[in-house]
N, C-alpha and C positions, 0 to 999 in steps of 0.2 A: 479635432476632438467629438468622440460619440456622447456628448452630454445628454442626448435625451435619453441614452439606454440607463441613465443612474436613476432610476424611478425608486430607490431605495432610501434615497439620499435627501427626504421631505425635510423641512423645516421643524426641529424637534425642540423641545424645551432646554431652555438656557443658550441655544445657539443662535440669538438674535443679532450679534456682533461678530459672529464669524464669517469670513473672506468666503463665499461660496467658491469661486474660481478656485481657491487651493484647496476646497474638500472634494472637487470634482477631479481636481489633477489627482489627489490622493489616492482616490478610488481608483483612476484611471491608472496610475501606476501599479499599485495594488492587486489588479484585477487582469490587465492585459494581456498576462499570460495563461490566463486559464481556461479551460475547454468551454466553460459557459460563457465567458466573453467571447470568445472566436466565434461561437454557435451564433450569438446574439447579432455579432457584426456580420455574418452571413444570412440571418433571417431580414436585418436591416436591408442589405444589398438587395436580396429578392424583392423586397417590398418597394423600394427605390424603383427597380428596374420596370416590375410590373405598373407603378403609378407613371413612368414615364413612358409606356405604352398606350397607355388613355391619353 
């Protein structure tokens, strides 16, 4: 899963006891078909490819 793409899921007030993996899974399930998420995955893949070239 692309946890590093979920930058908007920071710890917020009242979420100290919440399971982070469950939060990330929920965010992934709700956003996996969005154009924004697909574009983010493409950008991430390009960045990984550029890093591998170095």
